[in-house]
C-alpha positions as CSV (number, residue, x, y, z in Angstrom):
1,X,21.6,-1.1,-28.5
2,X,18.3,-2.6,-29.3
3,X,15.2,-1.5,-27.4
4,X,14.2,-4.0,-24.8
5,X,10.7,-5.0,-25.4
6,X,9.7,-7.9,-23.0
7,X,9.0,-7.4,-19.3
8,X,8.0,-9.9,-16.5
9,X,6.1,-8.3,-13.6
10,X,6.2,-10.5,-10.5
11,X,3.2,-9.7,-8.3
12,X,-0.2,-8.4,-9.0
13,X,-0.8,-5.9,-6.2
14,X,-1.0,-2.1,-6.6
15,X,2.6,-1.7,-7.8
16,X,2.6,-4.6,-10.2
17,X,-0.8,-3.8,-11.7
18,X,0.1,-0.1,-12.2
19,X,3.5,-0.7,-13.9
20,X,1.9,-3.3,-16.1
21,X,-0.8,-0.9,-17.3
22,X,1.7,1.9,-18.0
23,X,4.2,-0.3,-19.9
24,X,1.5,-1.9,-22.0
25,X,0.2,1.6,-22.9
26,X,3.7,2.3,-24.2
27,X,3.5,-0.9,-26.4
28,X,5.8,-3.2,-24.4
29,X,5.1,-6.9,-24.1
30,X,4.3,-7.6,-20.5
31,X,3.7,-10.9,-18.6
32,X,2.3,-10.5,-15.1
33,X,2.4,-13.4,-12.7
34,X,0.6,-13.6,-9.4
35,X,1.0,-16.3,-6.8
36,X,-2.6,-16.1,-5.6
37,X,-5.2,-17.9,-7.7
38,X,-7.8,-15.2,-7.0
39,X,-5.4,-12.3,-7.8
40,X,-6.0,-11.1,-4.2
41,X,-9.3,-9.8,-5.4
42,X,-11.1,-10.3,-2.1
43,X,-8.5,-9.7,0.6
44,X,-8.5,-6.7,2.9
45,X,-11.0,-4.4,4.4
46,X,-10.4,-0.8,3.5
47,X,-7.8,1.6,2.2
48,X,-7.2,5.3,2.6
49,X,-6.1,6.8,-0.7
50,X,-4.6,10.2,-0.5
51,X,-4.2,12.8,-3.2
52,X,-0.7,11.8,-4.4
53,X,-2.0,8.2,-5.0
54,X,-5.1,9.5,-6.7
55,X,-2.9,11.5,-9.1
56,X,-1.3,8.2,-10.2
57,X,-4.6,6.4,-10.5
58,X,-5.8,9.2,-12.7
59,X,-2.7,8.6,-14.9
60,X,-3.7,5.0,-15.1
61,X,-7.1,5.9,-16.5
62,X,-9.1,4.6,-13.5
63,X,-9.9,7.8,-11.6
64,X,-13.6,7.9,-12.6
65,X,-14.1,4.3,-11.4
66,X,-12.2,5.1,-8.2
67,X,-14.3,8.3,-7.6
68,X,-17.5,6.4,-8.2
69,X,-16.6,3.5,-5.9
70,X,-15.1,5.4,-3.0
71,X,-16.0,8.1,-0.5
72,X,-14.1,11.4,-0.8
73,X,-13.4,13.8,2.1
74,X,-11.1,16.6,3.0
75,X,-10.6,16.7,6.8
76,X,-9.3,14.7,9.7
77,X,-10.8,14.7,13.2
78,X,-9.1,14.0,16.5
79,X,-11.4,12.8,19.2
80,X,-11.2,11.9,22.9
81,X,-12.0,8.3,23.9
82,X,-15.5,9.3,24.8
83,X,-16.1,10.5,21.3
84,X,-15.8,14.3,22.0
85,X,-14.3,16.0,18.9
86,X,-11.2,17.8,20.1
87,X,-9.9,19.2,16.8
88,X,-10.6,19.1,13.1
89,X,-8.0,19.9,10.5
90,X,-8.3,20.3,6.8
91,X,-6.2,17.8,4.8
92,X,-3.6,19.0,2.3
93,X,-4.5,18.1,-1.2
94,X,-1.3,16.3,-2.0
95,X,-2.4,15.4,-5.5
96,X,-3.3,18.9,-6.5
97,X,-6.3,21.1,-6.1
98,X,-8.3,19.3,-8.8
99,X,-8.4,16.1,-6.7
100,X,-9.9,15.3,-3.3
101,X,-7.5,15.2,-0.4
102,X,-8.6,11.7,0.4
103,X,-10.7,8.9,-0.9
104,X,-11.7,6.0,1.3
105,X,-12.3,2.7,-0.5
106,X,-13.0,-0.9,0.1
107,X,-9.6,-2.5,-0.7
108,X,-11.0,-5.3,-2.8
109,X,-12.9,-2.8,-4.9
110,X,-9.7,-0.9,-5.8
111,X,-8.0,-4.2,-6.6
112,X,-10.8,-5.2,-8.9
113,X,-10.6,-1.8,-10.7
114,X,-6.9,-2.3,-11.3
115,X,-7.4,-6.0,-12.4
116,X,-9.9,-4.9,-15.0
117,X,-7.4,-2.2,-16.3
118,X,-4.6,-4.8,-16.5
119,X,-6.9,-7.2,-18.4
120,X,-7.9,-4.4,-20.8
121,X,-4.3,-3.5,-21.4
122,X,-3.7,-6.8,-23.2
123,X,-1.0,-8.0,-20.8
124,X,-0.5,-11.7,-20.4
125,X,-1.6,-12.8,-16.9
126,X,-0.8,-16.1,-15.2
127,X,-2.4,-16.7,-11.7
128,X,-1.1,-19.3,-9.2
129,X,2.3,-18.8,-10.7
130,X,5.6,-18.0,-9.0
131,X,9.1,-17.3,-10.3
132,X,11.6,-19.6,-8.8
133,X,15.0,-18.9,-10.4
134,X,16.5,-16.0,-12.3
135,X,19.5,-16.6,-14.6
136,X,20.9,-13.2,-15.8
137,X,23.3,-12.2,-18.5
138,X,24.1,-8.7,-19.9
139,X,21.0,-8.5,-22.0
140,X,18.2,-10.1,-20.0
141,X,16.9,-12.7,-17.5
142,X,15.9,-16.3,-18.0
143,X,13.2,-17.1,-15.4
144,X,12.0,-20.6,-14.4
145,X,8.5,-20.8,-13.0
146,X,7.0,-23.2,-10.4
147,X,5.1,-25.1,-13.1
148,X,8.4,-26.0,-14.8
149,X,8.1,-23.6,-17.7
150,X,10.7,-20.9,-18.6
151,X,10.7,-17.5,-20.2
152,X,13.3,-15.0,-21.2
153,X,12.8,-11.3,-20.6
154,X,14.7,-8.1,-21.1
155,X,13.6,-7.0,-17.6
156,X,12.0,-8.4,-14.5
157,X,10.1,-6.1,-12.1
158,X,9.8,-7.5,-8.6
159,X,6.5,-6.3,-7.2
160,X,6.0,-9.3,-5.0
161,X,5.5,-7.4,-1.7
162,X,7.1,-7.2,1.7
163,X,8.2,-10.8,1.8
164,X,9.5,-10.7,-1.8
165,X,11.1,-13.9,-2.8
166,X,12.6,-12.1,-5.8
167,X,14.5,-9.7,-3.6
168,X,16.1,-12.6,-1.7
169,X,16.8,-14.5,-4.9
170,X,18.9,-11.6,-6.4
171,X,21.0,-11.2,-3.3
172,X,19.5,-8.1,-1.6
173,X,19.6,-9.0,2.1
174,X,17.1,-6.5,3.5
175,X,14.1,-8.0,5.4
176,X,11.1,-6.3,7.0
177,X,11.4,-6.0,10.8
178,X,8.5,-5.7,13.3
179,X,8.1,-2.3,14.9
180,X,6.4,-3.6,18.0
181,X,2.8,-2.7,17.1
182,X,-0.1,-4.5,15.5
183,X,-3.4,-3.5,13.9
184,X,-6.9,-5.0,14.0
185,X,-9.1,-4.1,11.0
186,X,-12.6,-4.8,9.9
187,X,-15.1,-3.6,7.3
188,X,-18.5,-2.4,8.7
189,X,-21.7,-0.5,7.8
190,X,-21.3,3.3,7.9
191,X,-23.0,4.9,10.9
192,X,-25.2,7.9,10.2
193,X,-23.1,11.1,10.2
194,X,-19.6,9.5,9.8
195,X,-18.1,11.4,6.9
196,X,-14.4,11.5,7.5
197,X,-11.6,9.8,9.3
198,X,-11.4,10.4,13.1
199,X,-8.5,9.2,15.2
200,X,-8.5,8.7,18.9
201,X,-5.1,8.5,20.7
202,X,-5.4,6.7,24.0
203,X,-7.9,4.4,25.7
204,X,-7.4,0.7,25.5
205,X,-5.7,1.0,22.1
206,X,-2.8,3.2,21.1
207,X,-5.0,4.6,18.4
208,X,-8.5,3.8,17.2
209,X,-9.8,5.1,13.9
210,X,-12.2,4.6,11.0
211,X,-12.5,5.7,7.4
212,X,-15.6,5.9,5.2
213,X,-15.2,3.7,2.1
214,X,-18.5,4.2,0.3
215,X,-22.0,5.7,1.0
216,X,-22.8,2.6,3.1
217,X,-19.4,1.2,4.4
218,X,-16.4,2.0,6.5
219,X,-13.4,0.2,7.7
220,X,-12.4,0.5,11.3
221,X,-9.1,-0.3,13.1
222,X,-7.4,-0.4,16.4
223,X,-3.7,-0.5,17.2
224,X,-2.0,-2.2,20.1
225,X,1.4,-3.7,21.0
226,X,2.0,-6.8,18.9
227,X,1.6,-10.2,20.4
228,X,2.7,-13.7,19.4
229,X,0.2,-14.7,16.7
230,X,0.2,-18.2,18.1
231,X,-1.2,-16.8,21.4
232,X,-4.3,-15.5,19.7
233,X,-6.9,-18.0,18.5
234,X,-8.3,-17.2,15.0
235,X,-11.8,-17.8,16.3
236,X,-11.3,-15.1,19.0
237,X,-10.4,-12.3,16.6
238,X,-13.8,-10.5,16.8
239,X,-13.8,-10.8,20.6
240,X,-10.3,-9.4,20.8
241,X,-11.1,-6.4,18.6
242,X,-14.3,-5.7,20.5
243,X,-12.3,-5.8,23.8
244,X,-10.0,-3.1,22.5
245,X,-12.8,-0.8,21.3
246,X,-15.6,-1.3,23.9
247,X,-14.6,1.8,26.0
248,X,-14.8,4.2,23.1
249,X,-17.8,6.6,22.5
250,X,-19.0,8.6,19.5
251,X,-19.6,6.3,16.5
252,X,-17.8,3.4,18.1
253,X,-20.7,1.7,19.9
254,X,-22.5,1.4,16.5
255,X,-19.4,0.1,14.8
256,X,-18.6,-2.4,17.5
257,X,-22.1,-4.0,17.2
258,X,-21.0,-5.3,13.7
259,X,-17.7,-6.9,14.9
260,X,-19.1,-10.4,15.1
261,X,-17.5,-12.7,12.5
262,X,-13.8,-13.5,13.4
263,X,-13.2,-14.5,9.8
264,X,-13.8,-10.9,8.7
265,X,-11.3,-9.4,11.2
266,X,-7.7,-8.9,10.0
267,X,-4.8,-8.9,12.4
268,X,-1.4,-7.7,11.1
269,X,1.9,-6.7,12.7
270,X,3.5,-3.4,11.7
271,X,6.8,-3.8,9.8
272,X,9.5,-1.4,8.6
273,X,11.9,-1.9,5.7
274,X,13.8,0.4,3.4
275,X,16.4,-1.0,1.0
276,X,19.3,1.3,1.0
277,X,21.4,1.4,-2.1
278,X,20.2,0.5,-5.7
279,X,16.9,-1.3,-5.9
280,X,18.1,-3.5,-8.7
281,X,20.6,-6.2,-9.5
282,X,21.3,-6.4,-13.2
283,X,18.0,-6.6,-15.1
284,X,15.9,-7.3,-12.0
285,X,14.4,-4.2,-10.2
286,X,12.3,-3.8,-7.1
287,X,9.2,-1.6,-6.7
288,X,6.6,-1.1,-4.0
289,X,6.7,-3.1,-0.8
290,X,9.5,-5.3,-2.2
291,X,11.7,-2.2,-1.8
292,X,10.1,-0.4,1.2
293,X,7.3,-0.9,3.7
294,X,6.1,1.0,6.7
295,X,3.3,1.2,9.2
296,X,0.1,2.7,7.9
297,X,0.4,5.7,10.2
298,X,0.4,8.1,7.2
299,X,-1.7,5.9,4.9
300,X,1.1,6.1,2.3
301,X,2.0,2.4,1.6
302,X,0.0,2.0,-1.6
303,X,0.7,5.5,-2.6
304,X,4.4,5.0,-2.5
305,X,4.0,1.8,-4.5
306,X,1.9,3.5,-7.2
307,X,4.5,6.3,-7.4
308,X,7.3,3.8,-7.9
309,X,5.4,2.3,-10.8
310,X,4.8,5.7,-12.4
311,X,8.5,6.8,-12.1
312,X,9.9,3.5,-13.3
313,X,7.6,3.3,-16.3
314,X,8.4,6.8,-17.2
315,X,12.1,6.0,-17.2
316,X,11.8,2.7,-19.0
317,X,9.7,4.2,-21.8
318,X,11.9,7.3,-22.2
319,X,15.1,5.7,-23.4
320,X,16.5,2.7,-25.2
321,X,19.2,2.2,-22.6
322,X,18.0,0.0,-19.8
323,X,21.3,0.0,-17.9
324,X,22.6,0.5,-14.4
325,X,22.5,4.3,-14.8
326,X,18.8,4.2,-15.5
327,X,18.0,2.1,-12.5
328,X,20.3,4.2,-10.3
329,X,18.3,7.3,-11.5
330,X,15.1,5.5,-10.5
331,X,16.5,4.9,-7.0
332,X,17.8,8.4,-6.7
333,X,14.4,9.9,-7.6
334,X,12.5,7.7,-5.2
335,X,14.7,7.4,-2.1
336,X,14.4,11.1,-1.0
337,X,10.6,10.7,-1.2
338,X,10.2,7.3,0.3
339,X,12.6,7.7,3.2
340,X,10.7,10.5,4.9
341,X,7.5,8.6,4.6
342,X,9.0,5.4,6.1
343,X,10.8,7.3,8.9
344,X,7.7,9.5,9.8
345,X,5.4,6.4,9.8
346,X,7.7,4.6,12.2
347,X,8.2,7.7,14.4
348,X,4.5,8.2,14.9
349,X,4.2,4.6,16.1
350,X,7.2,4.9,18.3
351,X,5.7,8.0,20.0
352,X,2.6,5.9,20.7
353,X,4.6,3.0,22.1
354,X,6.6,5.4,24.3
355,X,3.5,7.2,25.6
356,X,4.7,10.6,24.4
357,X,1.7,12.8,25.0
358,X,3.1,16.0,23.5
359,X,4.2,14.5,20.2
360,X,3.5,16.7,17.2
361,X,1.7,14.0,15.1
362,X,-0.4,16.6,13.2
363,X,2.7,18.7,12.4
364,X,4.7,15.8,11.1
365,X,1.7,14.6,9.1
366,X,1.2,18.0,7.5
367,X,5.0,18.3,6.7
368,X,5.0,15.0,4.8
369,X,1.8,15.8,3.0
370,X,3.3,19.1,1.9
371,X,6.4,17.3,0.5
372,X,4.1,14.9,-1.4
373,X,2.4,17.8,-3.3
374,X,5.5,17.8,-5.6
375,X,5.4,15.4,-8.5
376,X,7.2,12.1,-7.7
């Protein structure tokens, strides 16, 4: 059997960018398409990148840029609503002892670093482009794009996110479902002395937290029960977030002062999805949020996507046989790792919804972090 050499990556988020970089390094011809004209280069506030994700970013060759752009720390604080620190725990270095436990970053900065690496890889990139139909045979896939053009590929990698149109087009019926919670997020200046993530359980929000993302910036968030989006006016987003956070002490009064522009506040429902069974149909394979998504309770969404990219690229570049067995191996390597993350992320949120005050959130979090120390 000839070695397949052409790959279409659908979606330019963390998973799609990472797998493109890795496949190009191995000499494969890769086309990456992204529906957003700006490659999602400005969307989002902040992101918490734990050690297992940093390990993949190092493999991608972007660790030095990530380290210079973000804010590293190694502990997690639990505070009372008035700001009193109740407990501080050392984070597990899930990427190994030679990497920080956690880096906080501005999400657009991480995306720009990955975009630059994709560009440098020599991949062909088409923005504002969507794949509309997939016509498969035993050896490949003919894809028709929204501009009327067509291309034939030995493999299509669907990295088009939680609402993946590719997943639906190839007949995988799974869809993300709301978990009953929603999160408000904003980027803000970093208050003096804020040097790690602190979480507060209770108060007007189920949980309120923040993460340093550079020497000068943080992102802050508050979680509540989800509401009909239509009932919340976009121009009231800042007011709604201030309302949730106005009763908190510690660093919060300084943070809340900067929640002024509703256009800079992001409101998102929590969702859960895990595709059970093979993550492929023929020569189309799912990675990242197209295959699994979960609440950010463990800050592992992007990490799981990056690990998917690493494992899939390793398998694709290690053999000439891109067949069902290879894609089954990919699924079998990833599902025992992804399932505990999805389940634990949902469980933490459910405890909060149910008002369980003796829930062992710290114990569950440490258990998952210990599992993630192993290579993906």
